[in-house]
ZALO-236971 format. One record per atom (N, C-alpha, C): x, y, z; atom name; residue in one letter. Coordinates in steps of 0.05 Angstrom, whole numbers. Layout:
<nodes>
       px       py       pz   atom   type
        X        Y        Z     CA      A
...
</nodes>
This chain:
<nodes>
       px       py       pz   atom   type
     1903     2611      109      N      M
     1922     2629      124     CA      M
     1908     2633      155      C      M
     1920     2623      176      N      T
     1909     2627      197     CA      T
     1927     2642      216      C      T
     1915     2658      235      N      I
     1933     2677      253     CA      I
     1924     2671      282      C      I
     1941     2661      298      N      T
     1934     2651      327     CA      T
     1933     2678      343      C      T
     1915     2675      363      N      R
     1912     2697      380     CA      R
     1901     2688      407      C      R
     1901     2700      428      N      T
     1891     2692      452     CA      T
     1864     2710      461      C      T
     1846     2696      476      N      F
     1823     2714      489     CA      F
     1826     2709      516      C      F
     1814     2731      531      N      R
     1816     2732      561     CA      R
     1793     2739      574      C      R
     1797     2734      599      N      F
     1774     2745      615     CA      F
     1789     2767      636      C      F
     1783     2786      632      N      L
     1797     2810      653     CA      L
     1779     2812      679      C      L
     1787     2806      699      N      L
     1772     2805      724     CA      L
     1782     2827      745      C      L
     1758     2835      760      N      F
     1765     2852      780     CA      F
     1746     2848      803      C      F
     1755     2832      819      N      S
     1738     2817      840     CA      S
     1724     2833      858      C      S
     1737     2858      866      N      S
     1720     2873      886     CA      S
     1699     2885      872      C      S
     1692     2882      848      N      L
     1669     2896      833     CA      L
     1646     2880      837      C      L
     1650     2855      845      N      I
     1630     2836      841     CA      I
     1610     2842      869      C      I
     1588     2840      859      N      S
     1565     2847      881     CA      S
     1537     2828      879      C      S
     1524     2826      902      N      L
     1500     2815      903     CA      L
     1481     2831      904      C      L
     1459     2828      890      N      F
     1436     2844      893     CA      F
     1416     2830      909      C      F
     1411     2841      933      N      S
     1392     2826      951     CA      S
     1365     2830      941      C      S
     1343     2808      947      N      V
     1318     2812      941     CA      V
     1303     2807      965      C      V
     1283     2820      964      N      A
     1263     2819      987     CA      A
     1241     2798      991      C      A
     1239     2783      969      N      T
     1221     2761      974     CA      T
     1235     2736      958      C      T
     1224     2709      968      N      Q
     1234     2685      956     CA      Q
     1230     2687      925      C      Q
     1206     2699      915      N      A
     1203     2695      889     CA      A
     1223     2707      868      C      A
     1235     2727      877      N      K
     1249     2744      864     CA      K
     1273     2732      854      C      K
     1286     2743      832      N      E
     1311     2733      819     CA      E
     1332     2748      830      C      E
     1357     2732      835      N      E
     1380     2748      845     CA      E
     1400     2745      820      C      E
     1408     2769      815      N      L
     1432     2770      793     CA      L
     1460     2775      809      C      L
     1475     2750      804      N      L
     1500     2749      819     CA      L
     1520     2767      805      C      L
     1525     2765      778      N      F
     1540     2785      768     CA      F
     1537     2789      738      C      F
     1549     2806      723      N      S
     1546     2809      695     CA      S
     1575     2806      683      C      S
     1576     2794      657      N      I
     1598     2792      644     CA      I
     1595     2808      615      C      I
     1611     2826      608      N      H
     1607     2843      583     CA      H
     1627     2840      568      C      H
     1627     2840      540      N      G
     1654     2843      524     CA      G
     1653     2826      501      C      G
     1674     2810      494      N      S
     1677     2798      471     CA      S
     1657     2775      459      C      S
     1648     2783      434      N      N
     1628     2764      424     CA      N
     1642     2737      422      C      N
     1666     2738      416      N      T
     1677     2711      415     CA      T
     1675     2692      437      C      T
     1680     2705      460      N      V
     1676     2690      486     CA      V
     1647     2693      492      C      V
     1631     2710      492      N      G
     1605     2716      499     CA      G
     1586     2695      484      C      G
     1589     2690      458      N      A
     1568     2674      442     CA      A
     1569     2645      451      C      A
     1587     2632      457      N      K
     1584     2604      467     CA      K
     1599     2600      491      C      K
     1625     2605      493      N      L
     1640     2598      516     CA      L
     1630     2613      542      C      L
     1624     2635      545      N      G
     1615     2651      567     CA      G
     1589     2636      580      C      G
     1569     2633      561      N      P
     1544     2620      572     CA      P
     1550     2589      584      C      P
     1570     2578      571      N      S
     1576     2551      579     CA      S
     1592     2550      607      C      S
     1609     2570      608      N      L
     1620     2572      633     CA      L
     1601     2580      658      C      L
     1580     2598      649      N      A
     1564     2604      672     CA      A
     1546     2585      678      C      A
     1539     2569      659      N      E
     1522     2546      666     CA      E
     1536     2528      688      C      E
     1561     2522      680      N      S
     1577     2505      697     CA      S
     1579     2517      723      C      S
     1583     2542      728      N      Y
     1590     2555      755     CA      Y
     1562     2554      767      C      Y
     1537     2558      758      N      L
     1515     2557      771     CA      L
     1509     2527      783      C      L
     1515     2508      765      N      K
     1514     2479      775     CA      K
     1530     2475      799      C      K
     1555     2487      797      N      Y
     1579     2486      822     CA      Y
     1564     2495      848      C      Y
     1547     2516      843      N      L
     1535     2527      868     CA      L
     1512     2510      876      C      L
     1503     2491      858      N      G
     1482     2475      870     CA      G
     1454     2482      855      C      G
     1455     2498      834      N      A
     1431     2503      823     CA      A
     1419     2483      805      C      A
     1395     2483      800      N      E
     1379     2461      787     CA      E
     1365     2475      763      C      E
     1359     2459      740      N      S
     1344     2471      718     CA      S
     1356     2494      708      C      S
     1384     2493      704      N      V
     1398     2516      690     CA      V
     1393     2516      662      C      V
     1389     2543      653      N      G
     1388     2545      620     CA      G
     1397     2571      615      C      G
     1402     2578      586      N      V
     1407     2599      576     CA      V
     1382     2614      561      C      V
     1376     2637      567      N      F
     1353     2648      561     CA      F
     1360     2675      546      C      F
     1346     2681      524      N      P
     1350     2707      510     CA      P
     1337     2730      525      C      P
     1349     2758      522      N      T
     1337     2778      532     CA      T
     1321     2794      519      C      T
     1319     2788      493      N      G
     1304     2802      471     CA      G
     1324     2825      458      C      G
     1348     2827      467      N      R
     1368     2842      450     CA      R
     1387     2823      439      C      R
     1401     2833      416      N      E
     1419     2815      403     CA      E
     1442     2813      418      C      E
     1453     2789      420      N      N
     1478     2785      433     CA      N
     1481     2787      466      C      N
     1455     2785      476      N      E
     1451     2787      505     CA      E
     1438     2762      518      C      E
     1443     2749      533      N      V
     1431     2728      546     CA      V
     1433     2730      577      C      V
     1415     2713      592      N      K
     1417     2710      619     CA      K
     1419     2677      624      C      K
     1434     2671      642      N      V
     1439     2642      645     CA      V
     1429     2641      677      C      V
     1404     2628      675      N      T
     1390     2625      704     CA      T
     1387     2596      709      C      T
     1384     2593      738      N      G
     1378     2568      747     CA      G
     1363     2570      773      C      G
     1350     2550      786      N      F
     1339     2550      812     CA      F
     1359     2540      835      C      F
     1362     2555      856      N      L
     1383     2551      879     CA      L
     1369     2541      901      C      L
     1364     2516      907      N      P
     1350     2504      929     CA      P
     1356     2518      956      C      P
     1384     2522      959      N      S
     1394     2530      987     CA      S
     1380     2557      995      C      S
     1376     2573      974      N      K
     1363     2600      976     CA      K
     1332     2598      970      C      K
     1325     2579      955      N      G
     1295     2582      947     CA      G
     1287     2602      929      C      G
     1308     2608      912      N      Q
     1299     2629      890     CA      Q
     1317     2624      866      C      Q
     1311     2638      846      N      L
     1327     2637      822     CA      L
     1352     2656      821      C      L
     1372     2643      811      N      V
     1398     2665      810     CA      V
     1407     2662      779      C      V
     1417     2684      771      N      S
     1423     2691      743     CA      S
     1453     2705      739      C      S
     1463     2699      714      N      I
     1487     2710      709     CA      I
     1481     2725      679      C      I
     1485     2752      679      N      F
     1478     2766      655     CA      F
     1505     2771      638      C      F
     1501     2763      610      N      I
     1521     2763      593     CA      I
     1515     2778      566      C      I
     1531     2805      563      N      A
     1528     2818      540     CA      A
     1548     2818      520      C      A
     1548     2807      498      N      A
     1576     2803      479     CA      A
     1571     2822      456      C      A
     1583     2848      464      N      H
     1580     2870      446     CA      H
     1610     2876      434      C      H
     1628     2865      441      N      G
     1656     2868      431     CA      G
     1676     2874      457      C      G
     1700     2869      453      N      S
     1720     2870      475     CA      S
     1718     2899      488      C      S
     1721     2920      475      N      S
     1718     2945      484     CA      S
     1697     2950      502      C      S
     1672     2941      494      N      S
     1650     2942      510     CA      S
     1655     2930      540      C      S
     1669     2909      546      N      G
     1674     2899      569     CA      G
     1689     2919      584      C      G
     1709     2932      577      N      F
     1723     2951      594     CA      F
     1707     2976      604      C      F
     1692     2981      583      N      K
     1671     3006      588     CA      K
     1654     2998      613      C      K
     1645     2970      611      N      A
     1625     2964      631     CA      A
     1638     2961      658      C      A
     1665     2956      661      N      L
     1675     2952      683     CA      L
     1678     2983      696      C      L
     1685     3001      679      N      A
     1693     3031      685     CA      A
     1663     3043      697      C      A
     1641     3038      683      N      N
     1616     3049      692     CA      N
     1598     3034      710      C      N
     1608     3010      718      N      G
     1597     2994      743     CA      G
     1574     2974      727      C      G
     1574     2972      704      N      E
     1551     2955      694     CA      E
     1556     2929      690      C      E
     1584     2923      693      N      G
     1597     2896      691     CA      G
     1617     2891      710      C      G
     1619     2864      721      N      Q
     1640     2856      742     CA      Q
     1661     2839      728      C      Q
     1657     2827      705      N      I
     1676     2815      689     CA      I
     1678     2826      659      C      I
     1702     2829      651      N      A
     1705     2837      620     CA      A
     1716     2815      606      C      A
     1704     2807      585      N      A
     1718     2785      568     CA      A
     1726     2801      541      C      A
     1750     2794      540      N      A
     1765     2804      514     CA      A
     1778     2785      497      C      A
     1779     2791      472      N      S
     1791     2773      455     CA      S
     1819     2787      442      C      S
     1834     2802      461      N      R
     1859     2818      455     CA      R
     1864     2826      483      C      R
     1889     2836      486      N      P
     1899     2846      510     CA      P
     1889     2875      515      C      P
     1889     2881      541      N      I
     1877     2906      549     CA      I
     1895     2930      534      C      I
     1881     2952      523      N      K
     1899     2972      514     CA      K
     1906     2994      533      C      K
     1924     3012      530      N      S
     1938     3029      551     CA      S
     1916     3048      561      C      S
     1900     3057      543      N      K
     1879     3076      547     CA      K
     1857     3066      566      C      K
     1850     3040      560      N      E
     1834     3024      576     CA      E
     1843     3020      604      C      E
     1871     3013      607      N      Q
     1882     3011      633     CA      Q
     1883     3038      647      C      Q
     1888     3061      632      N      A
     1883     3089      644     CA      A
     1856     3092      656      C      A
     1834     3085      640      N      M
     1809     3088      647     CA      M
     1803     3070      675      C      M
     1813     3051      679      N      L
     1811     3032      703     CA      L
     1829     3033      721      C      L
     1846     3053      721      N      S
     1870     3055      740     CA      S
     1858     3060      769      C      S
     1839     3071      774      N      D
     1828     3074      801     CA      D
     1819     3049      816      C      D
     1815     3027      796      N      M
     1810     3000      807     CA      M
     1833     2983      811      C      M
     1854     2988      803      N      G
     1878     2970      804     CA      G
     1895     2971      778      C      G
     1915     2955      779      N      D
     1932     2953      754     CA      D
     1924     2928      738      C      D
     1914     2934      718      N      F
     1903     2913      698     CA      F
     1922     2907      675      C      F
     1948     2916      680      N      S
     1967     2912      659     CA      S
     1978     2882      672      C      S
     1975     2873      695      N      T
     1991     2852      705     CA      T
     1977     2825      695      C      T
     1992     2802      698      N      R
     1980     2776      695     CA      R
     1960     2770      712      C      R
     1961     2780      741      N      Q
     1942     2774      757     CA      Q
     1914     2786      753      C      Q
     1908     2803      733      N      A
     1888     2818      727     CA      A
     1871     2804      707      C      A
     1885     2781      693      N      E
     1872     2765      674     CA      E
     1871     2738      673      C      E
     1856     2725      664      N      Y
     1856     2695      659     CA      Y
     1850     2688      629      C      Y
     1872     2671      617      N      V
     1868     2664      591     CA      V
     1849     2637      590      C      V
     1826     2639      580      N      V
     1812     2615      577     CA      V
     1809     2602      549      C      V
     1826     2611      533      N      G
     1826     2595      508     CA      G
     1846     2609      486      C      G
     1852     2597      465      N      I
     1867     2608      445     CA      I
     1856     2597      419      C      I
     1846     2617      399      N      D
     1836     2609      374     CA      D
     1850     2619      352      C      D
     1839     2615      328      N      G
     1852     2626      304     CA      G
     1837     2651      291      C      G
     1848     2665      280      N      L
     1835     2685      260     CA      L
     1832     2677      230      C      L
     1810     2668      223      N      A
     1807     2653      195     CA      A
     1796     2674      175      C      A
     1810     2677      150      N      I
     1802     2691      129     CA      I
     1779     2673      113      C      I
     1756     2679      106      N      V
     1738     2660       91     CA      V
     1721     2676       71      C      V
     1718     2658       48      N      V
     1707     2669       23     CA      V
     1683     2652       19      C      V
     1666     2659        3      N      N
     1641     2647       -8     CA      N
     1649     2618      -16      C      N
     1638     2595      -12      N      P
     1644     2572      -17     CA      P
     1648     2567      -50      C      P
     1634     2587      -68      N      R
     1636     2579      -97     CA      R
     1657     2598     -108      C      R
     1674     2610      -92      N      N
     1697     2625     -102     CA      N
     1720     2608     -108      C      N
     1728     2609     -133      N      A
     1745     2591     -143     CA      A
     1780     2600     -134      C      A
     1782     2620     -120      N      V
     1808     2627     -111     CA      V
     1812     2611      -84      C      V
     1833     2595      -88      N      N
     1837     2576      -62     CA      N
     1863     2585      -47      C      N
     1877     2607      -51      N      Q
     1899     2613      -36     CA      Q
     1903     2644      -38      C      Q
     1906     2656      -16      N      L
     1912     2686      -13     CA      L
     1931     2689       10      C      L
     1956     2708        3      N      D
     1973     2714       25     CA      D
     1961     2740       41      C      D
     1975     2742       59      N      I
     1969     2769       77     CA      I
     1966     2792       60      C      I
     1982     2799       43      N      T
     1985     2821       27     CA      T
     1960     2822        9      C      T
     1952     2795       -2      N      D
     1926     2799      -23     CA      D
     1904     2804       -2      C      D
     1902     2795       23      N      V
     1879     2802       39     CA      V
     1879     2829       46      C      V
     1902     2843       53      N      A
     1902     2867       60     CA      A
     1893     2887       34      C      A
     1900     2880        9      N      R
     1896     2895      -14     CA      R
     1865     2893      -19      C      R
     1855     2870      -11      N      L
     1822     2864      -16     CA      L
     1807     2882        6      C      L
     1815     2880       28      N      F
     1801     2897       52     CA      F
     1807     2924       50      C      F
     1826     2929       37      N      S
     1829     2960       36     CA      S
     1819     2973       12      C      S
     1806     2959       -8      N      G
     1792     2964      -30     CA      G
     1810     2970      -58      C      G
     1835     2962      -49      N      E
     1855     2966      -73     CA      E
     1847     2944      -95      C      E
     1839     2920      -88      N      V
     1828     2900     -103     CA      V
     1799     2902     -105      C      V
     1786     2905     -125      N      T
     1755     2909     -125     CA      T
     1744     2884     -140      C      T
     1758     2870     -154      N      N
     1745     2846     -170     CA      N
     1763     2817     -169      C      N
     1749     2797     -165      N      W
     1765     2773     -160     CA      W
     1782     2769     -180      C      W
     1778     2775     -207      N      K
     1795     2770     -230     CA      K
     1821     2777     -228      C      K
     1824     2798     -209      N      E
     1852     2813     -206     CA      E
     1867     2793     -191      C      E
     1856     2773     -179      N      L
     1871     2750     -164     CA      L
     1871     2723     -174      C      L
     1864     2723     -201      N      G
     1858     2698     -215     CA      G
     1833     2684     -211      C      G
     1811     2695     -204      N      G
     1785     2686     -200     CA      G
     1764     2695     -224      C      G
     1739     2691     -215      N      A
     1722     2696     -235     CA      A
     1717     2728     -236      C      A
     1704     2736     -257      N      D
     1699     2767     -259     CA      D
     1675     2773     -242      C      D
     1680     2779     -213      N      L
     1659     2780     -193     CA      L
     1671     2800     -175      C      L
     1650     2822     -172      N      P
     1660     2841     -152     CA      P
     1668     2829     -124      C      P
     1682     2846     -110      N      V
     1688     2836      -83     CA      V
     1671     2850      -65      C      V
     1658     2832      -44      N      S
     1640     2845      -23     CA      S
     1653     2843        6      C      S
     1659     2861       20      N      L
     1675     2864       43     CA      L
     1660     2859       65      C      L
     1660     2842       86      N      F
     1648     2839      109     CA      F
     1669     2837      134      C      F
     1665     2853      151      N      A
     1689     2856      176     CA      A
     1671     2860      202      C      A
     1684     2855      227      N      R
     1674     2856      248     CA      R
     1673     2888      254      C      R
     1656     2898      277      N      D
     1657     2928      280     CA      D
     1681     2937      298      C      D
     1681     2963      307      N      D
     1703     2974      319     CA      D
     1704     2968      347      C      D
     1688     2957      360      N      R
     1685     2947      391     CA      R
     1698     2920      391      C      R
     1703     2908      368      N      S
     1710     2880      367     CA      S
     1740     2874      373      C      S
     1748     2854      390      N      G
     1775     2847      392     CA      G
     1784     2832      367      C      G
     1767     2818      356      N      T
     1777     2804      330     CA      T
     1780     2822      307      C      T
     1767     2850      309      N      W
     1776     2867      287     CA      W
     1799     2883      295      C      W
     1807     2885      322      N      D
     1835     2896      332     CA      D
     1857     2877      318      C      D
     1852     2852      323      N      T
     1876     2833      314     CA      T
     1876     2832      284      C      T
     1858     2834      270      N      F
     1855     2838      242     CA      F
     1868     2861      232      C      F
     1861     2886      243      N      K
     1874     2909      234     CA      K
     1900     2912      240      C      K
     1912     2899      266      N      N
     1942     2903      272     CA      N
     1956     2884      253      C      N
     1949     2856      253      N      L
     1962     2834      241     CA      L
     1962     2835      209      C      L
     1937     2843      196      N      V
     1934     2844      168     CA      V
     1939     2871      153      C      V
     1921     2889      165      N      L
     1924     2914      151     CA      L
     1947     2930      160      C      L
     1955     2923      185      N      A
     1979     2939      198     CA      A
     1976     2973      193      C      A
     2003     2981      188      N      K
     1999     3011      181     CA      K
     1998     3019      156      C      K
     2000     3000      139      N      K
     2000     3007      107     CA      K
     1971     3009       92      C      K
     1954     2996      109      N      Y
     1928     2994       95     CA      Y
     1906     3007      116      C      Y
     1883     3014      105      N      K
     1861     3019      122     CA      K
     1835     3004      105      C      K
     1814     3000      127      N      L
     1795     2985      116     CA      L
     1779     3001       99      C      L
     1768     2991       75      N      A
     1755     3005       55     CA      A
     1725     3014       68      C      A
     1716     3040       61      N      S
     1691     3048       70     CA      S
     1668     3030       61      C      S
     1670     3017       39      N      A
     1646     3001       30     CA      A
     1644     2975       47      C      A
     1660     2972       64      N      A
     1658     2946       81     CA      A
     1636     2944       97      C      A
     1619     2921       98      N      E
     1596     2922      118     CA      E
     1607     2914      141      C      E
     1596     2922      165      N      R
     1611     2914      193     CA      R
     1587     2901      206      C      R
     1598     2884      227      N      F
     1578     2866      240     CA      F
     1590     2866      271      C      F
     1574     2860      287      N      E
     1579     2858      316     CA      E
     1584     2827      323      C      E
     1566     2811      306      N      S
     1567     2782      314     CA      S
     1580     2767      291      C      S
     1599     2745      300      N      N
     1609     2728      281     CA      N
     1590     2712      264      C      N
     1565     2700      279      N      P
     1551     2682      262     CA      P
     1536     2701      237      C      P
     1529     2725      246      N      V
     1517     2740      225     CA      V
     1532     2750      201      C      V
     1556     2753      205      N      L
     1578     2760      182     CA      L
     1585     2734      171      C      L
     1585     2711      182      N      S
     1587     2684      166     CA      S
     1568     2679      148      C      S
     1542     2685      159      N      D
     1517     2681      138     CA      D
     1520     2700      114      C      D
     1529     2723      118      N      R
     1529     2743       98     CA      R
     1549     2734       76      C      R
     1575     2725       89      N      V
     1592     2712       67     CA      V
     1581     2691       50      C      V
     1570     2673       62      N      A
     1561     2646       53     CA      A
     1537     2652       31      C      A
     1522     2678       34      N      S
     1501     2680       17     CA      S
     1510     2704       -6      C      S
     1536     2713       -6      N      T
     1544     2733      -24     CA      T
     1565     2719      -39      C      T
     1560     2716      -67      N      P
     1580     2705      -83     CA      P
     1607     2714      -84      C      P
     1615     2742      -83      N      G
     1638     2753      -83     CA      G
     1649     2760      -53      C      G
     1634     2750      -35      N      G
     1639     2757       -7     CA      G
     1665     2747        5      C      G
     1678     2762       22      N      I
     1700     2754       40     CA      I
     1701     2769       68      C      I
     1708     2753       86      N      G
     1705     2763      114     CA      G
     1725     2746      132      C      G
     1720     2754      157      N      F
     1741     2743      175     CA      F
     1728     2740      204      C      F
     1733     2719      217      N      W
     1723     2712      242     CA      W
     1743     2693      258      C      W
     1735     2690      283      N      D
     1752     2665      300     CA      D
     1748     2641      291      C      D
     1765     2624      294      N      A
     1763     2596      287     CA      A
     1782     2580      304      C      A
     1774     2559      315      N      V
     1796     2538      327     CA      V
     1804     2523      306      C      V
     1830     2519      304      N      C
     1842     2502      282     CA      C
     1846     2475      283      C      C
     1848     2464      306      N      D
     1854     2433      308     CA      D
     1846     2425      338      C      D
     1826     2409      335      N      F
     1810     2398      357     CA      F
     1824     2369      370      C      F
     1841     2362      351      N      S
     1856     2336      360     CA      S
     1867     2336      390      C      S
     1873     2318      400      N      P
     1889     2317      427     CA      P
     1918     2333      426      C      P
     1928     2323      404      N      E
     1956     2340      401     CA      E
     1956     2372      391      C      E
     1935     2378      378      N      G
     1929     2406      371     CA      G
     1921     2419      397      C      G
     1904     2411      415      N      V
     1896     2422      440     CA      V
     1922     2425      455      C      V
     1938     2404      460      N      V
     1961     2406      477     CA      V
     1982     2422      466      C      V
     1985     2426      440      N      K
     2002     2444      426     CA      K
     1995     2474      434      C      K
     1972     2479      436      N      T
     1960     2510      442     CA      T
     1962     2509      473      C      T
     1959     2493      491      N      L
     1963     2496      519     CA      L
     1993     2501      523      C      L
     2011     2485      510      N      R
     2043     2493      513     CA      R
     2049     2520      505      C      R
     2036     2534      485      N      Y
     2042     2559      476     CA      Y
     2032     2574      501      C      Y
     2009     2574      508      N      A
     1994     2590      530     CA      A
     2010     2590      556      C      A
     2018     2569      567      N      I
     2035     2565      589     CA      I
     2059     2581      586      C      I
     2076     2573      559      N      D
     2104     2589      558     CA      D
     2099     2619      556      C      D
     2075     2629      547      N      L
     2068     2656      544     CA      L
     2064     2669      571      C      L
     2044     2656      587      N      L
     2033     2668      604     CA      L
     2038     2656      633      C      L
     2048     2632      637      N      G
     2056     2617      659     CA      G
     2034     2599      667      C      G
     2039     2576      680      N      E
     2021     2555      686     CA      E
     2000     2561      707      C      E
     2002     2586      724      N      D
     1978     2595      741     CA      D
     1953     2610      726      C      D
     1962     2620      700      N      H
     1943     2632      683     CA      H
     1931     2621      659      C      H
     1932     2592      658      N      V
     1919     2579      636     CA      V
     1901     2559      649      C      V
     1874     2560      634      N      V
     1856     2539      639     CA      V
     1848     2526      615      C      V
     1836     2501      620      N      L
     1827     2485      595     CA      L
     1801     2496      589      C      L
     1799     2504      562      N      G
     1772     2516      553     CA      G
     1754     2496      549      C      G
     1747     2478      570      N      S
     1727     2455      566     CA      S
     1714     2452      590      C      S
     1697     2430      589      N      D
     1676     2425      609     CA      D
     1697     2407      633      C      D
     1707     2421      654      N      F
     1725     2401      667     CA      F
     1710     2387      690      C      F
     1685     2391      695      N      D
     1670     2377      714     CA      D
     1651     2361      703      C      D
     1644     2358      675      N      G
     1623     2339      661     CA      G
     1600     2353      665      C      G
     1593     2375      671      N      S
     1564     2385      677     CA      S
     1556     2397      649      C      S
     1568     2405      633      N      V
     1559     2414      608     CA      V
     1572     2403      584      C      V
     1557     2395      562      N      T
     1570     2383      540     CA      T
     1580     2407      524      C      T
     1604     2402      515      N      T
     1622     2423      502     CA      T
     1633     2408      477      C      T
     1647     2424      459      N      A
     1661     2412      435     CA      A
     1680     2395      443      C      A
     1689     2394      468      N      M
     1711     2380      479     CA      M
     1699     2369      506      C      M
     1689     2350      510      N      D
     1674     2337      532     CA      D
     1693     2327      554      C      D
     1682     2326      580      N      A
     1701     2316      598     CA      A
     1710     2289      596      C      A
     1693     2271      581      N      S
     1705     2242      573     CA      S
     1731     2243      560      C      S
     1740     2262      546      N      E
     1766     2267      533     CA      E
     1789     2276      548      C      E
     1782     2281      575      N      L
     1805     2294      590     CA      L
     1830     2274      599      C      L
     1821     2248      600      N      V
     1842     2229      602     CA      V
     1861     2226      578      C      V
     1853     2232      553      N      I
     1869     2229      529     CA      I
     1884     2256      531      C      I
     1871     2278      537      N      L
     1892     2303      535     CA      L
     1911     2300      560      C      L
     1905     2289      582      N      T
     1926     2286      605     CA      T
     1948     2268      594      C      T
     1943     2246      583      N      E
     1963     2228      568     CA      E
     1978     2242      545      C      E
     1967     2254      533      N      T
     1979     2270      509     CA      T
     2000     2291      525      C      T
     1993     2306      544      N      M
     2009     2323      559     CA      M
     2032     2311      572      C      M
     2027     2287      581      N      M
     2051     2270      594     CA      M
     2069     2264      573      C      M
     2059     2255      548      N      K
     2078     2249      527     CA      K
     2092     2270      517      C      K
     2083     2300      517      N      Q
     2096     2320      512     CA      Q
     2112     2334      535      C      Q
     2117     2319      553      N      N
     2137     2329      576     CA      N
     2125     2351      590      C      N
     2097     2356      595      N      F
     2089     2375      613     CA      F
     2092     2363      642      C      F
     2098     2388      660      N      T
     2105     2378      686     CA      T
     2078     2371      702      C      T
     2084     2354      721      N      E
     2060     2346      738     CA      E
     2045     2371      749      C      E
     2058     2393      753      N      S
     2046     2418      765     CA      S
     2032     2432      744      C      S
     2042     2432      720      N      E
     2028     2443      696     CA      E
     2000     2428      689      C      E
     2001     2403      689      N      I
     1980     2387      684     CA      I
     1955     2389      703      C      I
     1965     2391      730      N      R
     1947     2394      753     CA      R
     1932     2421      751      C      R
     1949     2443      746      N      K
     1936     2465      744     CA      K
     1917     2472      719      C      K
     1927     2466      697      N      V
     1908     2469      675     CA      V
     1889     2449      671      C      V
     1888     2428      683      N      M
     1864     2407      680     CA      M
     1845     2414      704      C      M
     1846     2433      720      N      G
     1824     2441      737     CA      G
     1831     2457      762      C      G
     1854     2451      771      N      E
     1864     2467      795     CA      E
     1861     2499      790      C      E
     1867     2510      770      N      N
     1866     2537      762     CA      N
     1840     2546      765      C      N
     1823     2534      749      N      T
     1792     2540      747     CA      T
     1780     2537      774      C      T
     1787     2517      792      N      R
     1773     2517      819     CA      R
     1785     2540      831      C      R
     1809     2547      837      N      R
     1817     2568      851     CA      R
     1801     2594      839      C      R
     1800     2598      815      N      F
     1789     2622      804     CA      F
     1759     2622      814      C      F
     1744     2604      813      N      L
     1717     2601      820     CA      L
     1715     2609      850      C      L
     1731     2597      869      N      L
     1731     2600      896     CA      L
     1742     2628      903      C      L
     1758     2643      889      N      E
     1771     2666      900     CA      E
     1755     2688      886      C      E
     1747     2687      860      N      Q
     1741     2710      849     CA      Q
     1710     2713      843      C      Q
     1691     2694      848      N      L
     1663     2696      844     CA      L
     1650     2693      873      C      L
     1629     2705      873      N      P
     1612     2705      895     CA      P
     1602     2680      905      C      P
     1603     2675      934      N      E
     1591     2647      943     CA      E
     1559     2651      943      C      E
     1546     2629      939      N      A
     1517     2632      943     CA      A
     1512     2634      973      C      A
</nodes>
């Protein structure tokens, strides 16, 4: 069972600031990204690396800060003769909106739409309910996963809801082995959790108090893999084929408009990602076969990204 959802960057450009430094040796923090672990774990650092290289930075790398799910992307900028950095804290979608409100962050990364209470919290900064306030940078799936030794090979949404609510406590109740169910879920700040809660548990079920909660997808995944009766959920891209990627792009454009969708890939070839720049010709050809307009192809394949970088982020 796979549930499709979008994840977003919520932007407020006037918050972006440069922190001046007194000496050449010091490091300049360009801006900070706070929010979704789905975005911040891999995609966020890759985008930040590409941006620093776009500015002309050299020896760009991703460096841990000593705190879980926080990194700095840093490079040396010859034009300034100093280091420049982008800070990324991936503690869940809600933390991104809070960081915008308290001034800690300049970009919020979210794996869900902004909530009305978050819009109200940020109302002094502008209208965050509009399409102009966000850029969709990818669409992924919500995957329900069990330990690989679990013999149960099919669950419907009701089965999953009953499992995570604690109504089903042993796998034998669903035709599996006599094995207690161990529940692993994302924490309350997670957009992945919000999606699961709304689409699976809905208003009929509540998450069992016995569920172990996690901030990070990889840590949750490891717990499911090491626990015989484990079950969890996290985001997963379902189809990396050109046809699958193009189908996703079509859905996103129809939903949000061609000006608000960018290809979740390395459009300039500066960073190796799951979908490298060498595959862009194949994607363009596939989009043409699927009757995308010239404008849609041009904007999705780079024009929107270039406009976003030039208009929304600080110049070196």
